C-alpha positions in Angstrom: 0.0 0.0 0.0 2.9 2.3 0.8 4.2 2.0 -2.7 0.7 2.8 -4.1 0.6 6.0 -2.0 4.2 6.9 -3.0 3.4 6.6 -6.7 0.2 8.6 -6.2 -2.0 5.6 -7.3 -3.8 5.7 -4.0 -4.7 8.9 -2.0 -4.7 8.4 1.7 -6.5 10.7 4.2 -4.5 13.8 5.2 -4.3 14.6 8.9 -3.1 18.0 10.3 -2.7 21.5 8.9 1.0 22.0 9.5 3.3 19.1 8.7 0.3 17.0 7.7 0.8 13.3 7.1 -1.1 10.9 5.0 -2.7 7.9 6.5 -3.6 5.2 4.1 -3.8 2.1 6.3 -3.9 0.8 9.9 -3.2 -2.8 10.8 -3.9 -4.8 13.9 -3.3 -8.5 14.1 -5.1 -9.8 11.0 -7.3 -6.8 10.4 -6.5 -4.0 8.0 -8.3 -0.7 7.9 -7.7 1.2 4.6 -8.4 4.9 4.6 -8.7 7.0 1.5 -10.5 9.9 -0.3 -13.6 9.3 -2.4 -12.4 8.5 -5.9 -12.8 5.7 -8.5 -9.1 5.7 -8.8 -8.8 4.7 -5.1 -11.5 2.0 -5.6 -9.6 0.5 -8.5 -6.3 0.8 -6.5 -7.7 -0.9 -3.5 -9.1 -3.8 -5.6 -5.7 -4.2 -7.4 -3.8 -4.2 -4.0 -6.2 -6.8 -2.5 -6.1 -9.1 -5.5 -2.2 -8.7 -5.6 -2.1 -9.5 -1.9 -4.0 -12.7 -2.5 -1.8 -13.7 -5.4 1.5 -13.0 -3.6 0.6 -14.4 -0.2 -1.6 -17.3 -1.0 -4.1 -16.0 1.5 -7.6 -15.1 0.7 -9.4 -11.8 1.5 -12.9 -12.5 2.8 -14.8 -9.9 0.9 -18.1 -11.1 2.5 -16.8 -9.8 5.9 -15.3 -6.7 4.4 -17.1 -3.4 4.6 -16.9 -0.1 2.8 -17.8 2.7 5.1 -18.1 6.4 4.0 -18.3 9.6 5.8 -20.4 12.3 4.0 -20.6 10.1 0.9 -23.9 9.3 -0.9 -25.3 5.8 -0.4 -25.5 5.3 -4.2 -21.8 5.9 -4.7 -20.9 3.7 -1.8 -23.2 1.0 -3.2 -21.5 1.1 -6.6 -18.0 1.2 -5.0 -18.9 -1.7 -2.7 -20.2 -3.7 -5.6 -16.9 -3.1 -7.5 -14.9 -4.3 -4.4 -17.3 -7.2 -3.9 -18.0 -6.2 -0.3 -20.9 -4.8 1.7 -21.6 -1.2 2.7 -21.1 -0.5 6.4 -22.8 2.2 8.5 -21.3 4.4 11.2 -21.1 3.5 14.1 -19.8 -0.1 13.6 -18.2 -2.5 16.0 -14.5 -3.2 15.8 -13.0 -5.5 18.4 -16.1 -5.0 20.5 -16.0 -1.2 20.5 -18.2 1.2 18.6 -16.3 3.1 16.0 -17.7 6.5 14.9 -20.1 7.0 17.7 -20.4 9.7 20.3 -19.1 8.4 23.7 -21.2 11.1 25.4 -24.4 9.3 24.5 -25.8 6.4 26.5 -26.5 4.3 23.4 -22.7 4.4 22.7 -22.1 2.3 25.8 -24.8 -0.3 25.1 -22.5 -2.8 23.5 -20.3 -2.7 26.6 -23.2 -3.1 29.0 -24.5 -6.0 26.8 -21.2 -7.8 26.9 -21.1 -7.4 30.7 -24.6 -8.8 31.0 -23.7 -11.7 28.7 -20.6 -12.6 30.6 -22.4 -12.4 34.0 -25.5 -14.4 32.7 -23.2 -17.2 31.4 -22.7 -18.4 34.9 -25.5 -19.8 36.9 -24.9 -17.7 40.0 -27.2 -19.9 42.2 -24.5 -22.5 42.3 -21.7 -20.0 43.3 -21.1 -19.1 46.9 -21.0 -15.4 47.8 -17.3 -15.3 47.4 -17.4 -17.0 44.0 -20.0 -14.3 42.9 -17.6 -11.5 44.0 -14.7 -13.0 42.1 -16.9 -13.4 39.0 -18.2 -9.9 39.3 -14.7 -8.4 39.9 -13.2 -10.2 36.9 -16.0 -9.2 34.4 -16.2 -5.6 35.7 -12.5 -5.1 35.5 -11.7 -6.5 32.1 -14.4 -5.2 29.8 -14.9 -1.7 31.0 -11.2 -1.0 31.3 -10.8 -2.1 27.7 -13.5 0.3 26.6 -12.4 3.2 28.9 -8.8 2.9 27.6 -10.1 4.2 24.4 -13.1 6.4 25.3 -13.9 8.9 28.2 -17.2 7.9 29.9 -19.7 10.6 30.5 
């Protein structure tokens, strides 16, 4: 991807006014987030990069799990671009690694996925078979791991 940006075949997203930098991709484990401006040249470049990746690595890109998400871009253009990339159109906010991306952390609905995960973890255990101490240990383990993960990224209201 860096070579595509260097040769101006893909236009990344510019951040900053003074000494701005171009961000074209972010990677975490086996996930890749590709960022770029709205253009058909970028769509063609993304398709070429992904097909080339498949050819060179022998791995397959799961286009059925992939999403094209736009900010201030018409749904019709996103639909056509997603069709060209053989992926689906995503909406903001969306969940990534269990966290809502693109939402407003000051709103209660932003925290609903975190609350739902806490409820799911706690309801998985049949608490009537646990002693009082066992319930406390379960509660502490659930309440320290999930919210800390979410609060490490977002400030709670």
